[in-house]
N, C-alpha and C positions, 0 to 999 in steps of 0.2 A: 782595276786600280787598287792598290793597297790590299790585294788578296780578295777583293769583292767584285762581283760582276757589275759593270757599268750599265745603268738602266735609265731610260727616259720614263717619266711618269705616264705618258700617253701612248707610247709605242713599244715599251718593253726593252729587251736587251739591245745595247748599242753594238753593232757589228760592222766595223769598218772593213772594207775590202783590202786595204793596204795599211800597214803600220810601219813607220820609219823611225828607227832609233838613231838619232843624229848625235854623234859625240862632239861636244863643244867644250870650250873653256868656261868654267863658272868661277867667278871671283866675287869678293864682297863689293857691294855698291856703296854709294854715299847715303843711302836711305835706311831708315830703321822702322820697324813696326811699332805698334803701341806699347809693346813690352820692352822695347829697346834692342831687340834682336836685329842684326844687320840683314837686310834683304839681299839676296844674290843678284848678280848681274851676269847674264848669259851672253857670251860673245858669239853672234851668228854671222858675222862678216869674216870671210877668210875661206879656209878649206879644211877638210878632215875626212874621217871615216864615218860610215853609217852601216846599219843593218836594215834591209828592207824585207819585211815579212808579208808575203803575198802568195796566194794559191797554195797554202799549206807548206811553203818552203821559205827558207831564209837565204837572202842574197846579199853577199858582201858588196859594199858600194863606197863611192867617194862622193862628197858634196863640195860645192863651190858656190860662194856668194861674194862677188867682187866688191860690192858697195851696198850701203843701206838703201840705195834707190833701185837695186836690182833684185830679182828673184833668186831662189836657190835652185841650182841644177844638180841632178844626181846621175852618176855614171857607174858603169861596172868598173872593177879595178883596172881593166885595160883601156878605159876611156870611152867605151860605147855608151850611148844614151840608155838610161834605165827607165823603163816605163812603169807606171803604176796600173793596177787593175782598175777598170771603170768603177766608179762609186766613191764612197767616203774614204778619205785619207787622213790618218792621224799622224802627226809629227810629235815624237817624244824627244825632248832635249835632255840628254844625259851627260854627266860629266865625263871628260876624257879619262 
């Protein structure tokens, strides 16, 4: 992250098996930090595109989350379910 290796103090480098770059709408929220800067609000309900990094390859994907009470599903561009590799999964929310 930010050009530096992510590490845990007790186990060393963090190495997720799958990284998902989920493209979402990011807009200003009603909240401000201590310096007055507006905190972003990330919209994760709806649908959009994603890039799934797994097994040394990049896979184009679509995501869908119908409501705040449901989970997010990921599919290939033609609608087939897209599986993640066993192990740790990181979801990176990136602006559209």
